[in-house]
C-alpha positions in Angstrom: 50.2 -1.2 153.6 51.5 -0.1 150.2 54.8 1.1 151.3 55.9 -2.8 152.7 54.3 -4.0 149.2 56.3 -2.0 147.9 59.6 -2.6 150.1 59.1 -6.5 149.9 59.7 -6.5 145.9 62.7 -4.2 145.7 63.9 -6.5 148.5 63.8 -9.9 146.2 64.6 -7.8 142.9 68.1 -7.6 145.0 68.1 -10.4 146.3 67.4 -12.1 142.5 70.2 -9.9 141.0 72.5 -11.0 143.5 71.8 -14.9 142.6 73.5 -14.0 139.5 76.2 -11.6 141.0 77.1 -14.6 143.6 77.2 -17.0 140.7 79.9 -14.9 138.3 81.3 -14.0 141.8 81.5 -18.2 142.5 82.8 -19.5 138.7 86.1 -16.4 138.8 87.5 -18.4 142.3 86.9 -21.3 141.0 89.0 -20.8 137.7 91.3 -19.6 139.9 91.9 -23.1 141.1 94.7 -25.1 139.3 93.6 -27.2 136.9 89.9 -26.3 136.9 89.6 -23.3 134.2 87.5 -24.9 132.0 84.2 -25.7 134.3 81.6 -24.4 133.5 77.8 -23.5 134.7 75.1 -26.4 133.9 72.6 -24.4 134.2 72.9 -20.4 133.1 72.2 -18.1 136.6 69.1 -16.5 136.5 66.9 -14.4 138.9 64.7 -16.7 139.3 67.3 -19.3 140.0 68.1 -20.5 143.8 70.6 -22.5 143.4 74.0 -22.4 141.2 75.1 -26.1 139.5 79.2 -25.9 137.7 79.7 -29.4 135.3 83.2 -30.9 134.2 84.0 -30.7 137.4 85.6 -34.1 137.2 85.0 -36.9 139.1 84.9 -37.2 142.3 88.4 -37.3 144.0 88.8 -33.7 141.3 85.3 -31.9 143.4 86.7 -33.3 146.6 90.1 -31.6 145.8 88.0 -28.8 144.8 85.5 -28.0 147.3 88.5 -28.0 149.7 90.7 -25.6 148.2 87.9 -23.6 148.3 86.9 -24.1 151.6 90.0 -24.0 153.0 90.5 -20.1 150.7 86.7 -18.7 151.5 86.3 -20.4 154.9 84.2 -17.7 155.8 81.8 -18.1 152.5 82.0 -21.6 151.7 81.0 -24.6 153.2 80.4 -28.0 152.1 78.0 -30.1 153.0 78.8 -33.8 154.7 80.1 -36.4 151.7 82.8 -33.7 151.1 81.7 -33.9 147.0 78.5 -32.6 146.3 79.0 -29.0 146.3 78.3 -27.1 149.5 77.0 -23.2 150.1 79.0 -19.7 148.9 77.6 -16.7 151.2 74.3 -19.3 151.6 73.1 -19.9 148.6 73.5 -23.8 148.0 75.8 -24.9 144.6 76.2 -28.2 143.7 79.0 -30.3 141.2 78.5 -32.2 138.6 81.4 -34.9 137.0 81.0 -33.4 132.7 82.4 -34.2 129.9 85.9 -32.8 131.3 88.5 -34.6 129.6 86.1 -37.1 127.3 85.1 -35.2 124.7 85.5 -37.7 122.3 83.9 -40.8 124.1 80.8 -41.0 124.4 78.8 -41.3 128.2 77.5 -44.8 127.3 74.3 -44.3 128.6 73.7 -41.9 125.8 74.6 -43.7 123.0 72.6 -46.3 123.9 70.2 -44.2 121.2 72.7 -43.8 118.5 73.0 -47.7 118.7 69.0 -47.7 118.3 69.3 -45.2 115.2 72.1 -47.9 113.3 69.6 -51.0 114.2 67.2 -49.1 112.9 68.9 -48.1 109.8 69.9 -51.6 109.1 67.4 -53.3 110.8 65.1 -51.4 108.2 61.7 -51.5 110.8 61.6 -47.8 110.8 64.0 -44.5 111.1 65.1 -42.3 114.1 67.4 -39.3 115.0 67.6 -40.1 118.6 69.3 -37.2 119.8 71.5 -39.8 122.0 75.8 -38.6 122.4 75.1 -36.3 120.1 75.6 -36.7 116.2 79.7 -36.8 116.3 79.0 -40.9 117.3 76.7 -42.2 115.1 80.0 -43.0 112.6 81.1 -45.3 115.8 77.4 -47.1 117.0 77.1 -47.6 112.8 80.9 -49.8 112.8 79.7 -51.3 116.7 76.2 -52.6 114.7 77.9 -53.3 111.1 80.5 -54.6 113.9 78.0 -57.0 115.8 76.1 -58.6 112.9 73.4 -57.1 114.4 70.7 -57.1 112.3 66.7 -58.0 112.8 65.5 -56.9 109.7 61.9 -55.2 110.4 62.0 -53.9 114.2 62.4 -50.8 115.0 64.1 -50.3 118.7 63.6 -47.7 121.5 65.8 -46.8 124.4 63.6 -48.8 127.4 62.6 -46.3 129.5 62.4 -46.6 134.0 58.6 -45.5 133.4 56.3 -48.6 133.9 58.9 -51.0 135.1 57.3 -52.0 138.6 59.5 -53.9 140.9 58.4 -58.2 142.2 57.4 -58.1 145.4 60.5 -59.7 147.2 63.0 -57.2 145.8 60.8 -54.5 147.3 60.2 -56.2 150.6 64.1 -55.7 151.2 64.2 -51.9 150.3 65.3 -52.0 146.7 64.0 -48.5 145.2 65.2 -48.6 141.7 63.5 -50.0 138.9 66.2 -49.4 136.4 65.7 -52.2 134.4 68.6 -54.7 132.1 66.7 -54.0 128.7 68.3 -51.3 127.6 67.0 -51.2 124.0 64.0 -53.1 123.3 62.3 -53.8 120.2 58.6 -52.1 119.8 57.1 -55.2 120.3 58.8 -56.8 122.8 60.4 -59.5 121.2 64.0 -58.1 121.9 65.6 -56.4 124.6 69.0 -56.0 124.5 71.5 -55.4 127.3 73.8 -52.2 126.6 77.5 -52.3 128.2 80.4 -51.0 126.9 83.2 -53.7 127.2 82.1 -55.8 130.3 83.9 -55.3 133.2 82.0 -55.2 136.4 78.3 -56.8 136.4 77.5 -55.8 139.5 77.4 -53.4 142.0 75.2 -53.4 144.7 74.0 -52.0 148.2 72.9 -53.4 151.1 69.4 -53.7 149.7 70.0 -55.4 146.9 72.4 -57.0 147.8 69.9 -58.5 150.0 67.8 -59.6 147.6 69.2 -61.0 144.6 71.2 -63.1 147.8 67.1 -64.1 148.9 66.1 -64.6 145.4 68.2 -66.7 144.4 68.8 -68.7 147.6 64.6 -68.6 148.0 64.0 -70.3 144.3 67.6 -72.8 144.3 65.8 -76.9 144.9 69.0 -77.7 145.6 68.5 -75.5 149.1 66.1 -77.5 151.3 66.6 -75.3 154.3 65.9 -72.1 154.0 65.3 -70.6 157.6 67.8 -68.9 157.8 68.0 -66.8 154.3 65.8 -64.3 155.9 68.5 -63.5 158.6 71.4 -62.9 156.9 69.4 -60.8 154.5 68.7 -58.1 157.1 72.4 -58.8 158.4 73.7 -58.1 154.7 71.6 -54.8 155.1 72.8 -53.1 158.1 76.6 -54.7 158.1 76.5 -53.2 154.6 76.0 -49.4 155.7 78.6 -47.0 155.8 77.6 -46.3 159.3 78.8 -49.9 160.4 82.6 -48.3 159.4 83.2 -51.3 156.9 83.4 -49.4 154.0 86.3 -46.7 154.1 89.8 -48.8 155.3 91.9 -46.0 154.8 90.7 -44.1 157.7 90.5 -46.9 160.3 94.1 -48.4 162.1 95.3 -51.2 161.9 93.1 -53.4 164.1 89.6 -52.3 163.0 90.9 -52.6 159.4 91.6 -56.3 160.1 87.9 -56.3 161.1 86.6 -54.7 158.8 88.6 -57.1 156.0 87.2 -59.7 158.1 83.8 -58.8 158.0 83.6 -58.5 154.1 85.5 -61.6 154.0 81.8 -63.0 156.1 80.5 -61.7 154.1 81.7 -62.4 150.6 81.5 -67.0 151.6 78.2 -66.6 153.3 76.5 -64.9 150.3 78.9 -67.3 147.6 78.0 -70.9 150.0 74.8 -71.1 151.4 74.4 -74.5 153.1 77.7 -75.3 151.9 76.8 -75.0 148.5 78.5 -72.5 145.5 75.7 -70.4 144.3 78.1 -68.0 142.0 76.3 -69.6 138.6 73.6 -68.3 140.0 74.0 -64.7 141.2 75.7 -64.1 137.8 72.6 -64.6 136.3 70.5 -63.0 138.5 72.7 -60.0 138.5 72.9 -60.3 134.6 69.1 -60.5 133.8 67.1 -59.5 136.5 64.8 -62.5 136.5 63.6 -62.4 140.4 64.0 -58.6 140.0 60.6 -57.7 138.5 57.4 -58.0 138.8 57.1 -59.2 135.3 59.6 -62.3 136.1 62.2 -63.9 133.3 59.0 -62.4 130.9 59.3 -59.1 131.8 61.0 -56.0 129.1 62.8 -55.2 131.5 64.5 -58.8 131.6 67.1 -58.7 128.1 67.5 -62.0 125.9 69.9 -60.3 124.0 73.2 -58.6 124.8 75.7 -56.3 123.0 79.0 -55.4 124.0 80.7 -52.6 122.6 84.0 -50.6 122.7 85.5 -47.7 121.0 87.5 -48.9 118.5 83.9 -49.5 116.7 84.1 -53.3 118.0 80.4 -55.1 118.6 79.9 -58.5 119.3 75.2 -59.4 120.0 74.8 -62.6 122.0 72.2 -64.3 123.2 71.2 -64.1 127.0 72.2 -67.2 127.2 75.2 -67.9 125.4 76.1 -64.1 127.8 75.0 -65.9 131.0 77.7 -69.0 130.2 79.9 -66.4 129.3 80.0 -64.3 132.4 79.8 -67.6 134.6 83.0 -68.7 133.6 85.1 -65.4 133.7 84.3 -63.9 136.7 85.2 -63.2 140.6 82.9 -61.7 143.0 84.2 -59.2 146.0 82.6 -57.5 148.8 84.4 -53.3 148.8 83.5 -50.0 150.0 82.1 -48.0 147.3 83.6 -44.8 148.7 82.4 -41.5 150.5 79.3 -42.4 151.7 78.1 -45.5 150.3 79.0 -47.6 152.7 79.8 -51.8 151.7 79.2 -53.0 148.0 78.1 -56.8 146.5 80.9 -55.8 143.0 81.2 -58.8 140.1 83.1 -58.0 137.4 84.5 -59.9 134.8 88.1 -62.2 135.5 91.1 -61.0 134.0 
């Protein structure tokens, strides 16, 4: 028994050493592919790790290109996972790719930058002093410029990021299969009075897959007093979830022959019209409102902490604009466009809304 155990320990040590060696081997192979010399480990390889993680690989197209090149060059060692861009296995050891910050070193990551904005708001308002890490201290000056430009003061308030933890979905959204509890509010004062949605250069304000599109549609129609007969609402919601799925084959037009492409475009237009015009009414204004605020998405309704009452729009030049929620909703209701489009790869169709050009 002792000899067996000692042999097993020896095997484990050898296997653990192999993980580190394989990680370094794969990184060298990646660096040999032109354009990917800056790829690095997301997590330093150690004997205890069971997966190799890389970052600074670039967008999905870049990751797909790298995976394709690796698999064609080393077919016996590399196996690419189904979506073609997330990663694969190298000599049976799993690896993953992440976009990272390649080519974006001078630009703050938008979600993390929200904490820089919180620091700036707290400095101006005087309610507290914070030093959230955010996107890095190098972007504190940009955050200060944005807040100064926006005119936001909120004297005496102290802001922080609103975490997903504690956010609960409404029964309506949960019943449609929505799982994301991401709040529409990004920054919230500690007394819950000020709830700010932060947006970088308003463009797209909704990109919802089947379940969330069905929930948004049902929420708007079920709560619209102008629509008396709501009998067919659940049926259309089920059709949205069914036909928006990737398996239906309507998401990637490039993979379809001309006849199939025409059918896919017809399907997309059918759902766009039905979502926007139930019972002959045009409900775009209501769709915009629910997409921006989520008044029916969260368990607490319009007063839920996850529903914003302000919007802060910023850009990389340090410009910032602060809107009360009602004003921003009105602005977007007057200047928006909707569409049903593919989200790329294996993610099916999405109901998308963006600021009209």
